[in-house]
Each structure stands twice: as structure tokens, then as C-alpha cells.
N, C-alpha and C positions, 0 to 999 in steps of 0.2 A: 476648547483648544488645549493641547498638552505642551507645557512648557518645557524648554530645554533643561535638563538636569546637569548639574555642574558636579564633577567628581564622581568617585564610585564607580564600580564595574556595572555595566548593563545600562548605562544611561542612555536616553533617546535624545538624539540631536533634533534641532529645529527642522532640518531637511527631512530626517526620518519621520518625524511627527507629521509633517505635511504629506509625505509619500503614503504613510499607513495610517491616515486619519481615520477612514471608514473602518479599517480592521480594528484599530484600537477602540473605537466606539462600539464595535460589535462584541469583542471578547476580552477587551481591557488592556491596560498597559502592561500588567505583569506578564500576561501571556505573550504579548509582542516581544517582551524582553527575552523571554525563553526561546522563542523562535529566532530572534536576532542573535543567540548565542549558540545555535545548533548548527553542526555541521552534518551533511547527509551524503550518503553514497547512493546513487541511482545506477543500477545495472540493467542494461538493455535499452537502446535507443530506437526502438521501433515506434509505431504510433502511440501506444500506451506510454511508453517511456517519455516521449516528447511532451504528451499532456501533463503527465506528473511533473516533469522538470519545469514546465511553465508555471504551474500552479505553486510549486515550492519557491521558484525565484521571485514571482510577483508578492508572495507572502512575506518575503524578507528574511529568509534564513541567512545564517552568517556565511555559509559556503555550501556549494553543490558540487560534487565530483560525478561526472557521467562517464561510466565505464562501459566499453563495448568494443570488442576485438574484430567484429564483422565489418565487412565492406558495404557500402551502399548499393543496394539493388534497384531495380527498376520499380519494383513495388514499393520501396521506401520513398522514392521520389513523388509518388502519388499519396502515400498515407503519413509521411512524417513532415509537419509543417517547418520544423526547424532547419530542414536540409535545403540549401538553395540549389537552383538548377545548375546543371553541369557537374554535380558532384559523384556522379556515377563512378564506382570503384574506389572513391576515398574511404578512409576510416569512418564508420558512422558517427562515433562520439566526436571526433575532430570536426567533421563537417557540420555538427550541430552547434559548436562552440560560439561562433560569432553571432547568430541570431539569439542564441540563449542569454549571452552576456548583455546583449542590447536590450532586453526586457527589463533589466534592472541593474544599472551600474553599481549599485550599493552592495550587490551580492557577488562574492568571490566564486565564480564559475570555472571549472576545470574539466578537461577532457583527458581520459586515460585509454590508450588503445590497446592495453594488454587484455588478456583472458582472465576472467575472474576465477577460474579453476586453478590458476597459477599463483594466486595470491595467498600469503602466509596469514595466520591467526593474527599477527602483530599488525598487519595492514588495516583490518577491520577496527581495530581498537582506537584509532584516531577518529572515528565517527560516533555521533551520538544516535544516528538512526541509519538503517540500511534498507534500502528498498530494491527488490529484485523483480525482473521482468525477463522473459525469454530464457529462463534457465531450466535445466533438467531437474527432475525430482531429487536426485542424489545430491546435486549442488545445493538445492534449496535447503535440504535437510542439514547438510554439513554446516552451511553458513548460519543457518538458524541456530543450531547447537553452540557455535562460536559465539554468537550475539547474545544467546540466553546466559552463556557462562559469564560473559563480560558485562551484563546489565546494559546491552545496547538494544534499543528499540528495533524490532524486525517487522518488515512488511514484504508480502509477495503477492503478485497478481498477474493475470494474463487475460487476453481476450482470444477466443477462438470463433470466429464469425459471429454468430448471434449470441454465443456463450461467453461467460467470463466468470472469474472468481477472484476473491481477495481474501488474504489471511494475515492476521496480525498477532504478534507476541510481543506484548509490552512488559513481559517480566512480571514484577510484584507492583500492584496498584492500590494505594490507599485512598479511601473517598469516604465522604459523609453523605448519607442518603437522607433526603426529606420525605416523610409521609404524611398523610392527611389524618387527622383525628376529627371524629364527628361529635358534637356537643349539641345537647338539647338547648334551645333558647331558655334563657333565665331572666325573668324580670324584665326591668327597663335596661339592661346592659346590653341588649341586642342592638347593633347599628341599624339605622333605618333601611328599609328595602329588603330585609331578609326575616320580617316577622311572620312568615308563614310556615316555617318548619325548621330544619336543621341549618347550621351553618358550619364551615370548616376552616380550620387553621393549620398551617404547616408547623410541625414540630421537629426538632432535630433527632435524627437517629444516631445511635452510637457509631463511632468510626468503624469502617469495615475494611477488610483487605482481601484482594483477590489475586490469585496466581494464574497468569496465562499459560495454557498448555503449549507445548512445542508442536511444530508442524509434523514431526514423525508420529506423534501420538495421535493427532487429529486424523492422519492418514491410515493409521493402523487400527484404530480402537474406536471407530464409529459405531454408532447403533443404527443399523439399516432402516428400522421401523420408523424411525424419526427423521430420516434424511430423504431429500428429494432426489429423483433419478439423475440430476445434474451433477450431484457428487460423484456418482459412479462413471458419468461421462468425463469428468475431470480426471479420475483415477486412469482411464483408458487413454485419454489424451497425453497425460503426463508420462506414461509408460511408453507410448509410441515415440514421443520426443527423445527420452532417455534411450531406447533402443536404436533409434534411427538417425539421431543427431539432427532432426528437423521436424517440422509440423506436418500433418497431412496436407496435401496440395490437390487442388481441383485438376491439375494438369495430369496427375498420376492417380486419377479416381479409381480405375479398375483395379490397379495393384494395391493402393492404400486402402480401399474399403474392405479388401480380403484380409489385410493386416490388422485392421481395426477390429474386424469380427473375431479374429483369432485372438487378439489381446484382450478383448471383452471377455471371452470365455475364461481365459487364464486369470484375469483379474478379479471377475466375480467368484470364480471358484476359491481362489485364495482368501477372499473375504467371507466365504461361506454363505453366499446369497445365490438365488436363482437367476438365469440369464434373462428371464422375463422382466426384471426390473430395468433392463436397457434394451428395448426392442431393436430389431434390425435396422430399422428406419433412421437410427441414429447417424449411420454413415452418411446420410445425404445431407 
């Protein structure tokens, strides 16, 4: 049991200790305190956005702002579980607010109906982490640069039918890695049960530092020989979204399939790779 902490920032109340008991047992009290102090911006409240919102709220972040300027469509009423019936035509973020807040009253959940493209750099600095869905490539790159500059954790992802992607830029990250050393058995100092050969112990490795690359770099400087075809499919789909302001639709299959093939040729040519890396069948 985690007891209530008196005084000092980041204390966990008895109510929170009971609510997050399993999580605290899993990743520890300090990790839960960091979650409790985090404010997150989530952009795009379609199916994936709703799932991300649910997980963040249940995990116990300090605050979550759901931002989406689009209206609820018929597709949303079938794919987005935070939107109640009869919400057709309402703002998607505002329609999701009540059910999202009810998931965990201890989290400050807000809805922002504005377009993320109209937000200033200062707007993003109030958050500890930014998560984007449903955004064009240009918007993702721009916001990633803002987050990287201001040391804000950045995530983006989307789902396209059976395909999906996720990207994270966590800035600079320091960690201590443990590695295994092998030691020959020696005399009677070997614990019972391992008298047949080698045994292993974990030794601390010197502190290391990694700097995450930005999205623009990941999209422009990839090594084709080491990347699956899905990477090129992602590039094509993101350019389609940027050029047309929407995703490919089964209802417009004839027109959209031709656009996708044209975009594939342009994208792969710009990346300096052959069209055979993404066969024509991808449009299906």
C-alpha cells in the first residue's frame, strides 16, 4: 500500500494511491508522480485519438487537452467510442469531452475546437508532451520543430486501414544500461544450481545519452535498404493527405487510386528509389 505523503510537490493522495495502485506496483511511485504532473496535448479525435485519450486519462496525467476543429461525421459515430449518439455535426473534441472526463475525474480534461494550424508557438509550450493524429506532413514537421526547440516530448501516429505508424521525438535522453558479464565458476563460491558451467551477473554500464532525430530528418534521410515497404506507403499517404486535405476514401476508389499511383511515382523518385518497392497493389 502507498501511504499518503504530506507536504512537498508531487505527493500522492490516498485517493490517488487507491486509483492507481496497480500502476504504481508496475512502474513505481516516482513514475506515477511524473505522470501526475504532466500536461498533454492530443490533436485529432478520430478512432486512434479516442484510444490515446482513454489510455492517458486512465493512467492519471495531470491534464489532457483534446484539440480538433472537425465536425462529427457518420464514420466517427461508428469508430469513436467517446462520442455519444446524436452528436452528428458537433465539434469532435467537444462531443468527446463528457465521456472522456467521466473516465477519471482526477484528470483535468479540456476540449479545444480550434484548428491546430492556427496555434502559435507559445500555445505548445504549456504542455509537457504533444501527440498528433490526423495531421498533414507539413503540420507534423512544423510542430515537431517547435517541440524539439522547447524540450517538449513529441509523438505522432495514424492508422490507415490495416496500416499504421508511430513516431517519437523525446529530445535528449540519458540512461544507464545494464549488460551481462560471463564469469567462469570459481571454487566453492558458485551458488548451488549452476555448477555445470558459466553464470552471469549484471554490471552497470556507464551513463549514456541519446538524441532523438526529428520527424523531418526521419522522412528525408532514411536508408531504403534497411526499411520495410510500409515506410514508402506512409510517405505516399501523408503526401495524399497534404495535397488533398483528406485521406483516400473507398467511395472515391477510382479517382483516388490514380492519384495514389501518381503520388507514389513522385515520392519514390524524390527519394531516389525504384517504383518496384511499392507495387501497384498497394492502392487496394
